[in-house]
C-alpha positions as protocol buffer text, in pm:
chain_id: "A"
residue {
  index: 1
  type: MET
  ca { x: -1321 y: 4450 z: 920 }
}
residue {
  index: 2
  type: THR
  ca { x: -1639 y: 4406 z: 777 }
}
residue {
  index: 3
  type: ASN
  ca { x: -1690 y: 4039 z: 599 }
}
residue {
  index: 4
  type: THR
  ca { x: -1772 y: 4088 z: 246 }
}
residue {
  index: 5
  type: PRO
  ca { x: -1931 y: 3768 z: 48 }
}
residue {
  index: 6
  type: ALA
  ca { x: -1582 y: 3733 z: -136 }
}
residue {
  index: 7
  type: ASN
  ca { x: -1434 y: 3765 z: 255 }
}
residue {
  index: 8
  type: ASP
  ca { x: -1704 y: 3486 z: 337 }
}
residue {
  index: 9
  type: GLN
  ca { x: -1663 y: 3241 z: 31 }
}
residue {
  index: 10
  type: TRP
  ca { x: -1307 y: 3226 z: 69 }
}
residue {
  index: 11
  type: LEU
  ca { x: -1303 y: 3142 z: 434 }
}
residue {
  index: 12
  type: GLN
  ca { x: -1580 y: 2842 z: 342 }
}
residue {
  index: 13
  type: HIS
  ca { x: -1322 y: 2737 z: 57 }
}
residue {
  index: 14
  type: ARG
  ca { x: -1016 y: 2740 z: 316 }
}
residue {
  index: 15
  type: ALA
  ca { x: -1241 y: 2542 z: 558 }
}
residue {
  index: 16
  type: GLN
  ca { x: -1297 y: 2268 z: 313 }
}
residue {
  index: 17
  type: GLU
  ca { x: -989 y: 2263 z: 221 }
}
residue {
  index: 18
  type: LEU
  ca { x: -845 y: 2210 z: 566 }
}
residue {
  index: 19
  type: ILE
  ca { x: -1072 y: 1960 z: 629 }
}
residue {
  index: 20
  type: LEU
  ca { x: -1002 y: 1751 z: 309 }
}
residue {
  index: 21
  type: ILE
  ca { x: -670 y: 1752 z: 401 }
}
residue {
  index: 22
  type: ASP
  ca { x: -723 y: 1578 z: 759 }
}
residue {
  index: 23
  type: GLN
  ca { x: -916 y: 1335 z: 596 }
}
residue {
  index: 24
  type: LEU
  ca { x: -648 y: 1280 z: 357 }
}
residue {
  index: 25
  type: LYS
  ca { x: -400 y: 1214 z: 646 }
}
residue {
  index: 26
  type: ARG
  ca { x: -649 y: 1026 z: 857 }
}
residue {
  index: 27
  type: VAL
  ca { x: -642 y: 753 z: 522 }
}
residue {
  index: 28
  type: GLU
  ca { x: -335 y: 752 z: 477 }
}
residue {
  index: 29
  type: ARG
  ca { x: -219 y: 628 z: 872 }
}
residue {
  index: 30
  type: PHE
  ca { x: -470 y: 407 z: 774 }
}
residue {
  index: 31
  type: ASN
  ca { x: -350 y: 260 z: 444 }
}
residue {
  index: 32
  type: GLY
  ca { x: 23 y: 277 z: 607 }
}
residue {
  index: 33
  type: ARG
  ca { x: -103 y: 58 z: 907 }
}
residue {
  index: 34
  type: ALA
  ca { x: -289 y: -166 z: 738 }
}
residue {
  index: 35
  type: ALA
  ca { x: 26 y: -202 z: 499 }
}
residue {
  index: 36
  type: MET
  ca { x: 291 y: -291 z: 800 }
}
residue {
  index: 37
  type: LEU
  ca { x: -1 y: -506 z: 961 }
}
residue {
  index: 38
  type: GLY
  ca { x: -11 y: -715 z: 647 }
}
residue {
  index: 39
  type: ILE
  ca { x: 374 y: -761 z: 615 }
}
residue {
  index: 40
  type: VAL
  ca { x: 368 y: -863 z: 952 }
}
residue {
  index: 41
  type: ILE
  ca { x: 78 y: -1128 z: 905 }
}
residue {
  index: 42
  type: GLY
  ca { x: 285 y: -1215 z: 584 }
}
residue {
  index: 43
  type: ILE
  ca { x: 638 y: -1245 z: 771 }
}
residue {
  index: 44
  type: ALA
  ca { x: 507 y: -1455 z: 1020 }
}
residue {
  index: 45
  type: THR
  ca { x: 240 y: -1691 z: 812 }
}
residue {
  index: 46
  type: GLU
  ca { x: 648 y: -1780 z: 635 }
}
residue {
  index: 47
  type: ALA
  ca { x: 787 y: -1841 z: 916 }
}
residue {
  index: 48
  type: LEU
  ca { x: 523 y: -2092 z: 1097 }
}
residue {
  index: 49
  type: THR
  ca { x: 475 y: -2260 z: 736 }
}
residue {
  index: 50
  type: GLY
  ca { x: 822 y: -2208 z: 523 }
}
residue {
  index: 51
  type: ALA
  ca { x: 580 y: -2100 z: 216 }
}
residue {
  index: 52
  type: GLY
  ca { x: 743 y: -1750 z: 80 }
}
residue {
  index: 53
  type: ILE
  ca { x: 535 y: -1424 z: 58 }
}
residue {
  index: 54
  type: ALA
  ca { x: 498 y: -1492 z: -304 }
}
residue {
  index: 55
  type: HIS
  ca { x: 377 y: -1870 z: -244 }
}
residue {
  index: 56
  type: GLN
  ca { x: 93 y: -1705 z: -14 }
}
residue {
  index: 57
  type: ILE
  ca { x: -107 y: -1508 z: -260 }
}
residue {
  index: 58
  type: GLY
  ca { x: -33 y: -1748 z: -561 }
}
residue {
  index: 59
  type: LEU
  ca { x: 265 y: -1588 z: -710 }
}
residue {
  index: 60
  type: GLY
  ca { x: 470 y: -1937 z: -604 }
}
residue {
  index: 61
  type: ALA
  ca { x: 499 y: -2056 z: -999 }
}
residue {
  index: 62
  type: LEU
  ca { x: 630 y: -1752 z: -1137 }
}
residue {
  index: 63
  type: VAL
  ca { x: 910 y: -1693 z: -835 }
}
residue {
  index: 64
  type: ASP
  ca { x: 959 y: -2039 z: -907 }
}
residue {
  index: 65
  type: GLY
  ca { x: 989 y: -2021 z: -1307 }
}
residue {
  index: 66
  type: TYR
  ca { x: 1246 y: -1715 z: -1221 }
}
residue {
  index: 67
  type: ALA
  ca { x: 1468 y: -1907 z: -967 }
}
residue {
  index: 68
  type: ALA
  ca { x: 1509 y: -2270 z: -1229 }
}
residue {
  index: 69
  type: CYS
  ca { x: 1595 y: -1985 z: -1481 }
}
residue {
  index: 70
  type: ARG
  ca { x: 1808 y: -1790 z: -1303 }
}
residue {
  index: 71
  type: THR
  ca { x: 2001 y: -2157 z: -1202 }
}
residue {
  index: 72
  type: GLN
  ca { x: 1960 y: -2262 z: -1581 }
}
residue {
  index: 73
  type: PHE
  ca { x: 1717 y: -2582 z: -1530 }
}
residue {
  index: 74
  type: LEU
  ca { x: 1512 y: -2433 z: -1791 }
}
residue {
  index: 75
  type: PRO
  ca { x: 1668 y: -2384 z: -2152 }
}
residue {
  index: 76
  type: PHE
  ca { x: 1521 y: -2113 z: -2217 }
}
residue {
  index: 77
  type: CYS
  ca { x: 1432 y: -1786 z: -2017 }
}
residue {
  index: 78
  type: PHE
  ca { x: 1209 y: -1494 z: -2101 }
}
């Protein structure tokens, strides 16, 4: 089998696809590990301080407002 320009071009394109797929797998693996680490750190901080993850990232007022609405401490709920 001889290498024709079309065959060489196809091989180069396929090699590029395989490289991109490999890079995507590595990036997604890193993102997953970073997310798992963030959750573990958030849970550990919650256990140590008593402040929930929503309070740690600044959404505590929103969570507290929802809790107040659910317990009917507010005259109106959205």
